[in-house]
C-alpha positions as CSV (number, residue, x, y, z in Angstrom):
1,M,-0.3,0.0,-0.1
2,D,1.5,3.4,-0.9
3,M,2.0,5.4,1.5
4,K,-0.5,8.5,0.4
5,K,-3.2,5.5,0.1
6,L,-2.2,4.8,3.7
7,G,-2.4,8.1,5.1
8,M,-6.0,8.4,3.8
9,T,-7.3,4.9,5.2
10,I,-6.1,6.2,8.7
11,A,-7.2,9.6,8.1
12,A,-10.8,7.6,6.3
13,V,-10.8,5.8,10.6
14,A,-10.7,8.9,12.6
15,V,-14.3,8.9,13.9
16,L,-14.7,5.7,14.5
17,A,-16.5,3.1,16.8
18,G,-18.1,3.0,20.0
19,P,-18.0,1.2,22.7
20,A,-20.5,-2.1,21.3
21,E,-17.0,-2.1,19.8
22,A,-14.0,-3.4,21.6
23,I,-11.1,-3.8,20.5
24,E,-9.6,-7.5,20.5
25,I,-5.9,-8.3,20.4
26,C,-4.3,-9.0,17.6
27,S,-4.4,-12.9,16.6
28,G,-3.0,-14.6,12.7
29,G,-1.3,-13.0,10.0
30,N,-2.4,-10.9,6.9
31,R,-3.9,-8.8,9.3
32,A,-3.9,-5.5,5.5
33,A,-5.1,-8.5,3.6
34,R,-8.2,-9.3,6.4
35,G,-8.5,-5.9,7.0
36,V,-8.8,-6.2,11.4
37,T,-8.5,-3.8,14.3
38,C,-6.6,-4.9,17.0
39,L,-4.3,-4.6,19.6
40,V,-0.5,-5.6,19.6
41,D,0.9,-4.3,22.1
42,A,0.4,-1.0,23.7
43,D,1.4,1.5,21.8
44,T,1.2,-0.7,18.5
45,G,-2.3,-1.8,16.5
46,W,-4.3,-2.0,12.9
47,E,-7.5,0.1,12.2
48,R,-9.1,-1.9,9.5
49,G,-5.6,-3.2,8.3
50,V,-3.8,-0.1,8.7
51,K,-0.9,-0.5,11.1
52,W,-0.3,2.2,13.7
53,R,1.6,2.9,16.8
54,L,0.7,5.8,19.3
55,L,2.4,9.7,18.8
56,D,4.9,10.6,21.8
57,I,5.1,7.0,23.5
58,D,7.2,4.1,24.7
59,A,5.4,1.1,25.8
60,P,7.2,-1.7,27.3
61,E,7.5,-5.3,24.7
62,I,5.9,-8.2,25.2
63,S,7.2,-10.2,22.2
64,R,10.8,-9.2,22.8
65,P,11.0,-8.1,25.7
66,E,14.7,-7.3,27.8
67,C,13.1,-8.7,31.6
68,Q,10.9,-10.3,32.4
69,R,9.2,-7.2,33.9
70,E,9.2,-5.3,31.1
71,L,7.4,-8.2,29.6
72,E,4.9,-8.5,33.1
73,I,4.5,-4.2,32.3
74,G,4.2,-5.1,29.3
75,N,0.7,-7.3,29.7
76,E,-1.0,-5.3,31.5
77,A,-0.1,-2.1,29.9
78,T,-1.8,-3.6,26.8
79,R,-4.9,-5.2,29.2
80,R,-4.9,-1.3,29.9
81,L,-5.4,0.3,26.5
82,K,-7.7,-3.1,25.2
83,R,-10.5,-1.1,28.7
84,L,-9.9,2.0,27.6
85,M,-10.7,1.7,24.2
86,A,-13.7,-0.2,24.5
87,G,-15.4,2.7,25.8
88,G,-14.7,4.3,22.2
89,Y,-11.9,6.0,20.6
90,R,-11.2,7.6,17.3
91,I,-7.5,7.6,15.3
92,A,-5.9,11.0,15.1
93,D,-2.9,10.7,11.9
94,S,-0.5,12.9,13.2
95,G,0.8,12.8,9.2
96,G,3.7,11.0,10.4
97,K,5.3,7.5,9.9
98,D,7.5,6.1,12.3
99,R,11.3,4.9,11.7
100,T,10.6,1.0,11.3
101,S,10.7,-1.3,7.7
102,D,6.9,-0.9,8.1
103,R,6.7,2.8,8.2
104,R,2.8,3.4,10.6
105,A,1.3,5.9,11.2
106,L,2.1,7.9,13.8
107,V,-1.5,8.2,15.4
108,R,-2.9,8.6,18.9
109,V,-5.8,7.7,20.0
110,I,-8.5,9.7,21.8
111,L,-11.4,8.5,23.5
112,P,-15.0,10.0,24.8
113,D,-13.5,12.7,27.0
114,G,-11.1,14.0,25.3
115,R,-8.2,11.8,26.4
116,D,-5.4,10.9,24.7
117,A,-5.0,7.2,25.7
118,G,-1.3,7.5,25.3
119,Q,-0.4,9.8,28.0
120,V,-2.9,8.0,30.4
121,L,-0.6,5.3,29.7
122,I,2.6,7.2,30.5
123,R,0.3,9.1,33.9
124,E,-0.6,5.4,35.1
125,G,3.6,4.5,34.8
126,L,2.9,1.7,31.7
127,A,4.3,3.4,29.5
128,Q,6.8,6.7,28.9
129,P,7.6,9.2,26.8
130,W,9.8,9.4,23.4
131,P,11.6,9.6,22.9
132,N,12.9,7.3,25.8
133,K,15.9,7.4,28.3
134,G,16.5,3.8,28.3
135,N,14.2,0.3,28.9
136,K,13.6,1.7,32.5
137,W,11.3,-2.0,32.9
138,C,14.8,-3.3,32.8
139,G,16.4,-0.9,35.3
140,R,18.3,1.0,32.3
């Protein structure tokens, strides 16, 4: 998918989801082709087959954690984001792309009360601001 189309796809879903549309944890492959909406972890997800990353936060890794504590907090953070989004949300595309090879759309998840879900995770100690100063969950 070209980057212009990717950005337009995210923008097209910017007013999406309500309480009846609880987001699930991702499973299976071919997510773009299947057009899935799901969470990979507490800072990465898919919205109708478009991969996104939360802007300005870094959440603990659950796929390749550096230590057991990072895995535990990462799972807790992912469950918390899922609960936050279960009440409804909208995706606000920043227009930027991240620096990884898959060039995920950089977005904010805005909750019905106007809060930024990423900032909620930071305030609750389940994520840290990006750019970060190391892996605080593993003591570095």
